[in-house]
C-alpha positions in Angstrom: 220.0 85.0 11.9 222.1 86.4 9.0 222.9 82.8 7.8 219.2 81.9 7.7 218.4 85.0 5.7 221.2 84.3 3.2 220.0 80.7 2.8 216.4 81.9 2.2 217.6 84.4 -0.5 219.7 81.7 -2.1 216.8 79.3 -2.2 214.5 81.9 -3.7 217.1 82.8 -6.3 217.6 79.2 -7.2 213.8 78.8 -7.6 213.8 81.8 -9.8 216.5 80.3 -12.0 214.5 77.0 -12.3 211.4 78.9 -13.2 213.3 81.0 -15.8 214.6 77.8 -17.5 211.1 76.5 -17.8 209.8 79.7 -19.3 212.6 79.9 -21.8 212.0 76.2 -22.9 208.3 76.9 -23.2 208.8 80.2 -25.1 207.8 78.9 -28.5 204.5 77.7 -27.0 204.1 80.9 -24.9 204.4 83.1 -28.0 201.2 81.5 -29.4 199.2 81.2 -26.2 198.1 84.5 -24.6 196.3 82.8 -21.7 199.3 80.7 -20.7 201.5 83.8 -20.9 199.1 85.6 -18.6 199.2 82.8 -16.1 203.1 82.7 -16.2 203.3 86.5 -15.7 200.9 86.5 -12.8 202.9 83.8 -11.1 206.1 85.7 -11.8 204.5 88.8 -10.3 203.8 87.0 -7.1 207.2 85.5 -6.8 208.9 88.9 -7.5 206.8 90.4 -4.6 208.4 87.9 -2.2 211.9 88.6 -3.5 211.6 92.4 -3.5 213.3 94.2 -0.6 211.0 96.2 1.7 210.4 99.8 0.5 210.9 102.1 3.5 209.4 105.0 1.5 206.1 103.3 0.6 204.2 104.3 3.7 205.1 108.0 3.2 204.3 108.3 -0.5 201.2 110.4 -1.5 198.2 108.3 -2.8 198.6 109.6 -6.3 202.2 108.6 -6.4 201.4 105.1 -5.3 198.8 104.9 -8.0 201.3 106.0 -10.7 203.8 103.4 -9.6 201.2 100.7 -9.7 200.2 101.8 -13.3 203.8 101.6 -14.4 204.0 98.1 -12.9 201.0 97.1 -15.0 202.5 98.6 -18.1 205.7 96.6 -17.5 203.8 93.4 -17.2 202.1 94.1 -20.5 205.5 94.9 -22.0 206.8 91.5 -20.8 203.8 89.9 -22.4 204.9 91.5 -25.7 208.4 90.2 -25.1 207.2 86.6 -24.8 204.8 87.0 -27.8 207.4 88.3 -30.2 210.1 85.6 -29.8 213.3 87.3 -28.9 216.6 85.4 -28.8 217.1 82.9 -26.0 220.1 84.9 -24.6 218.0 88.1 -24.6 215.0 86.4 -22.8 217.4 85.0 -20.2 219.2 88.3 -19.6 216.1 90.4 -19.5 214.6 88.2 -16.8 217.8 87.6 -14.8 219.7 90.9 -15.1 217.0 93.5 -15.8 213.9 92.2 -14.1 215.3 90.2 -11.2 218.6 91.9 -10.7 217.8 95.6 -11.4 214.1 96.0 -10.9 213.1 93.4 -8.2 216.3 93.4 -6.2 217.3 96.9 -7.0 220.9 95.8 -7.7 223.4 93.5 -6.0 221.8 93.6 -2.5 224.9 92.6 -0.5 226.9 95.4 -2.1 224.1 97.9 -1.6 223.7 96.9 2.1 227.4 97.3 2.7 227.4 100.8 1.2 224.3 101.8 3.2 225.9 100.6 6.4 229.0 102.7 5.7 227.3 105.8 4.4 223.8 105.8 5.9 222.4 106.1 2.4 221.8 104.0 -0.7 224.4 104.2 -3.5 223.3 105.4 -7.0 221.1 102.7 -8.6 222.6 103.3 -12.0 225.0 105.4 -14.0 225.1 107.0 -17.5 228.5 106.8 -19.2 229.4 108.5 -22.5 232.6 106.7 -23.4 233.1 108.7 -26.6 232.0 112.0 -28.2 232.5 110.7 -31.7 229.3 110.6 -33.8 228.7 110.0 -37.5 225.9 112.5 -37.5 225.7 116.2 -36.4 222.2 116.8 -35.2 220.8 120.2 -34.7 220.8 121.1 -31.0 222.7 118.0 -29.9 223.0 118.1 -26.1 226.6 116.6 -26.3 227.7 118.8 -29.3 229.0 115.5 -30.7 230.6 115.0 -34.1 233.9 114.0 -35.7 236.1 114.2 -32.7 238.5 111.8 -31.0 237.5 112.7 -27.4 237.0 109.5 -25.4 237.6 107.5 -22.3 240.4 104.9 -22.8 239.2 101.3 -22.6 240.8 100.6 -19.2 239.0 103.6 -17.6 235.7 102.7 -19.2 236.0 99.1 -18.1 237.0 100.1 -14.6 234.1 102.5 -14.2 231.7 99.6 -15.1 233.5 97.2 -12.7 233.4 99.6 -9.8 229.7 100.5 -10.5 229.0 96.8 -9.9 231.3 96.0 -7.0 231.0 99.3 -5.0 227.4 100.4 -5.8 225.8 97.1 -6.7 224.6 98.4 -10.1 222.9 95.8 -12.4 221.7 98.3 -15.1 223.9 100.8 -16.9 223.1 103.4 -19.5 225.5 104.3 -22.3 225.2 107.5 -24.3 227.5 109.6 -26.5 228.2 110.7 -29.1 227.2 107.6 -30.9 228.0 104.6 -28.6 228.6 102.2 -31.5 231.3 104.6 -32.9 233.4 104.3 -29.7 236.7 102.5 -30.1 239.7 102.3 -27.8 242.5 99.7 -27.8 240.6 97.9 -30.6 237.5 97.5 -28.4 234.0 98.9 -28.6 230.8 99.1 -26.7 229.7 95.5 -27.4 233.1 94.3 -26.0 232.2 95.9 -22.7 228.7 94.3 -22.8 230.4 90.9 -23.4 232.9 91.4 -20.6 230.2 92.2 -18.1 227.4 89.6 -18.6 225.9 90.3 -15.2 224.9 93.8 -16.1 222.1 94.9 -18.4 223.2 97.7 -20.8 220.9 100.2 -22.5 222.4 102.6 -25.0 221.0 105.6 -26.8 221.8 105.4 -30.5 221.0 107.0 -33.8 220.6 103.5 -35.2 222.5 104.1 -38.4 225.5 101.8 -37.5 223.3 98.8 -36.7 224.1 96.4 -39.5 223.2 92.7 -39.6 226.4 91.6 -37.9 225.9 94.1 -35.0 222.3 93.1 -34.6 223.2 89.4 -34.4 225.9 90.0 -31.9 223.5 91.9 -29.6 221.0 89.0 -29.9 223.8 86.5 -29.0 224.9 88.6 -26.0 221.4 89.2 -24.7 222.3 91.8 -22.0 221.9 94.9 -24.2 219.1 97.0 -25.6 219.4 99.9 -28.1 217.1 102.9 -27.6 216.9 104.4 -31.1 216.4 108.2 -31.4 213.5 109.4 -33.4 212.3 113.0 -33.7 208.9 112.2 -35.2 207.9 111.2 -38.7 210.4 111.1 -41.6 210.3 114.8 -42.4 211.0 115.9 -38.8 213.6 113.2 -38.1 215.5 113.9 -41.3 215.3 117.7 -40.7 217.2 117.3 -37.5 219.4 114.3 -38.1 220.1 114.4 -41.9 218.5 113.3 -45.1 217.7 109.5 -45.2 218.2 108.9 -41.5 214.5 107.9 -40.9 214.8 105.2 -43.5 218.1 104.0 -42.0 216.3 103.7 -38.7 213.6 101.6 -40.1 216.1 99.3 -41.7 218.0 99.0 -38.4 214.7 98.0 -36.6 214.0 95.4 -39.3 217.5 93.8 -38.6 216.9 93.9 -34.8 213.5 92.2 -35.2 215.0 89.5 -37.4 217.8 88.8 -34.9 215.4 88.9 -31.8 216.8 91.9 -30.1 215.0 93.8 -27.3 214.9 97.5 -28.5 213.1 100.7 -27.9 212.8 104.3 -29.0 214.1 107.6 -27.6 212.1 110.7 -28.3 213.1 114.3 -27.7 210.0 116.5 -27.2 210.2 120.1 -28.4 207.8 122.9 -28.8 207.2 121.8 -32.4 206.9 118.0 -32.2 205.3 117.2 -28.8 201.8 116.4 -30.2 203.3 114.4 -33.1 205.4 112.0 -31.0 202.5 111.4 -28.5 199.9 110.7 -31.2 198.3 107.3 -31.5 199.4 107.0 -35.1 203.1 107.5 -34.2 203.0 105.1 -31.3 201.1 102.5 -33.3 203.7 102.6 -36.0 206.8 102.2 -33.7 205.4 100.0 -30.9 203.0 97.8 -32.9 204.4 97.8 -36.5 208.2 98.3 -36.0 208.3 96.3 -32.7 209.8 98.7 -30.2 209.1 97.5 -26.7 209.5 100.8 -24.8 210.0 104.5 -25.2 211.9 107.2 -23.4 210.8 110.8 -23.7 213.2 113.6 -23.1 212.1 117.2 -23.1 214.4 119.4 -25.1 216.8 121.0 -22.6 218.7 124.2 -23.4 222.2 122.9 -23.3 224.8 121.8 -25.9 225.0 122.9 -29.5 223.2 126.2 -30.2 221.2 126.0 -27.0 218.0 128.0 -27.0 215.0 128.4 -24.7 212.7 128.6 -27.7 212.7 124.9 -28.4 211.5 123.8 -24.9 207.9 122.6 -24.7 205.8 125.4 -23.3 204.5 125.0 -19.7 201.0 124.4 -21.2 202.4 121.7 -23.5 204.1 120.1 -20.6 200.9 119.8 -18.7 199.3 118.3 -21.8 202.2 115.9 -22.2 201.7 114.8 -18.5 198.1 114.1 -19.1 198.7 112.4 -22.5 201.6 110.3 -21.3 199.6 108.8 -18.4 196.8 108.0 -20.8 199.2 106.0 -22.9 200.6 104.2 -19.8 197.3 103.5 -18.2 195.1 102.8 -21.1 197.4 101.3 -23.7 199.8 99.7 -21.1 202.8 101.0 -23.1 206.0 101.5 -21.2 206.6 105.1 -22.2 208.7 107.0 -19.6 208.7 110.8 -19.6 211.7 111.7 -17.4 210.2 115.0 -16.2 206.4 114.2 -16.1 206.9 110.8 -14.5 209.2 111.8 -11.6 206.4 110.3 -9.4 207.7 106.9 -10.4 211.3 107.6 -9.4 210.3 109.5 -6.2 211.5 112.8 -7.5 214.8 114.0 -9.1 217.5 111.4 -9.4 220.5 113.6 -10.3 223.7 113.6 -8.2 223.2 110.1 -7.0 219.7 110.7 -5.8 218.5 111.1 -2.2 216.7 107.7 -2.6 219.2 106.1 -5.1 219.7 107.8 -8.4 222.4 108.2 -11.0 225.4 110.2 -12.1 226.9 111.0 -15.5 230.5 110.6 -16.7 231.5 111.9 -20.1 234.2 111.2 -22.6 236.7 113.5 -20.9 236.1 111.9 -17.5 234.0 114.9 -16.2 231.4 113.8 -13.7 228.2 115.7 -13.5 225.0 115.2 -11.5 222.9 114.7 -14.6 223.3 114.6 -18.4 221.4 117.9 -18.4 223.4 119.7 -15.7 226.7 120.3 -17.6 228.8 121.3 -14.6 231.5 119.0 -13.1 233.2 119.3 -9.7 235.4 116.3 -10.2 237.0 114.2 -13.0 237.2 110.4 -12.8 240.6 110.4 -14.5 242.1 112.6 -11.8 240.4 110.5 -9.1 242.0 107.3 -10.4 245.4 109.0 -10.9 245.3 109.9 -7.2 244.4 106.4 -6.0 240.7 107.0 -5.5 237.5 105.2 -6.8 233.9 106.0 -7.7 233.0 106.5 -4.0 235.0 109.7 -4.2 232.5 110.9 -6.8 229.5 110.1 -4.6 231.0 111.9 -1.6 231.8 115.2 -3.5 230.2 118.2 -1.7 228.4 119.5 -4.8 226.6 116.2 -5.3 226.0 115.8 -1.5 224.3 119.2 -1.4 222.1 118.3 -4.4 221.0 115.1 -2.5 220.3 117.2 0.6 218.1 119.5 -1.4 216.3 116.5 -2.9 215.7 114.9 0.4 214.2 118.1 1.9 212.0 118.6 -1.2 210.7 115.1 -1.0 210.2 115.2 2.7 208.2 118.4 2.4 206.1 116.7 -0.4 207.3 119.3 -2.8 205.6 119.3 -6.2 207.0 116.1 -7.9 205.5 117.3 -11.2 208.2 120.0 -11.0 211.3 118.0 -10.1 214.1 119.2 -12.3 216.9 121.1 -10.7 217.9 122.7 -14.1 214.6 123.7 -15.5 212.2 123.8 -12.6 214.5 125.0 -9.8 217.1 126.9 -11.7 217.7 129.4 -8.9 218.6 126.6 -6.5 221.0 125.2 -9.1 222.6 128.6 -9.7 223.2 129.0 -6.0 224.8 125.6 -5.7 227.0 126.3 -8.7 228.0 129.7 -7.2 228.8 127.9 -3.9 230.8 125.0 -5.2 232.1 126.4 -8.5 232.0 123.2 -10.6 233.7 123.5 -14.0 231.5 123.9 -17.1 232.1 120.8 -19.3 232.2 122.7 -22.5 232.1 126.3 -23.9 228.3 126.2 -24.3 227.8 125.5 -20.6 230.3 128.3 -19.8 228.4 130.8 -22.0 225.1 129.8 -20.3 226.6 130.8 -17.0 227.5 134.2 -18.3 224.1 134.8 -20.0 221.7 136.6 -17.6 218.8 136.1 -20.0 219.3 132.4 -19.9 219.1 132.2 -16.2 216.1 134.6 -15.9 214.3 132.7 -18.7 214.6 129.4 -16.9 213.6 130.8 -13.6 210.5 132.4 -15.3 209.7 129.1 -17.0 209.9 127.3 -13.6 207.5 129.8 -12.1 204.9 129.5 -14.9 205.0 125.7 -14.8 204.7 125.6 -11.0 201.6 127.7 -11.2 200.0 125.3 -13.6 201.1 122.0 -12.0 200.8 122.8 -8.3 196.9 122.5 -8.3 197.3 119.1 -10.0 199.9 118.0 -7.4 197.6 119.0 -4.5 194.4 117.6 -5.9 195.4 114.5 -8.0 198.5 113.4 -6.0 198.2 114.6 -2.4 194.4 114.0 -2.2 194.0 115.9 1.0 197.4 115.0 2.6 199.1 118.0 4.1 202.3 119.1 2.5 
């Protein structure tokens, strides 16, 4: 029986490869023929449905959640139409289709590895991982979550490479996120980020970048590799971006985007929403400029989180703004078919919080010192990857850590009880729960800012109050729009 199943999978994968070759050869024609692109995409959608593993959660998801996930699927199809229309490099087209779409999104990763992990642990492994290999950055942005700057703190090349290798071979990961510092500033043993991308062609890499180090040579190398996409950070229009990132940075970003377009690189934007810029970055004018004129294919929206350099609660979007952002972001996804992911307001797409490995597959974060945290925005680490490796362990020792395990237990209970998925964040929406877990497990703060936050009673009370206010606003929407009569 297993042999027949494996043969079936092999045949389907071979058929996918043949179809991909045909699409790539026809890409010059496809870029000029919308109707043909539409036909190809519809066929690909049907083929993907036959290759996608069964989703055990689907029958338990609330009606509104299923609707959100379908809307994201439609936005992704439209994004792929833009990809075919804009003539990316051949290597990029191939790696987007094979690594990102087929490997990460359709299959959910390397299925044989995932199935082996699930059989051993009775749970799925993390679906991805975020790694910050170096803290070095050529900018010093106000409120930087990483407090990055001119520092030598970094993972050595061997450790960075081993983490990527184990993410593939032990968790089946096909999609990795790289953060920083500035990822393009990372150097160890004469190697940098793009050397890691080249060494692991079976993984698709996305990295968050300020964009200022993307010269023509770097853009061309990304186009030649294909399995990498930069998400360039923008704070809003020129005045707001330069105010936070430095004079002239906005123009440097536009120059970098021009180089990426010329080389045929798949790229997007990363936006940090604050109390002061939320309406600006969600405006039609702003999105038209970056998606249509500058050629960004996707966008990630992060809400300002009070961690890192000069943390403050005063920059967080208000609860009222957050509700507005929820409504506005879904208008953009549904009506404009733009792949714009708001990590907090779109938790319905990820089935809730994904920190700590996620109860249904999620992610973990490793920083330049080897500290492992449940999330980029939860700066408390119970374990260090350098110490694990020194003691003969591997990344599975991260996953099994009790702090992360208890986070996943909380997530599972919250999901099972149909808790308000518009309010998913352990740090901001359920800070009391996080505080109790920190008190129980005593993970180490990863920097002095995180240490000071633990000692600041106003900080904790402020976040708890924020969570209560937002819950009062979002709970009626969760019940009426998402549960639609289902009992909690």
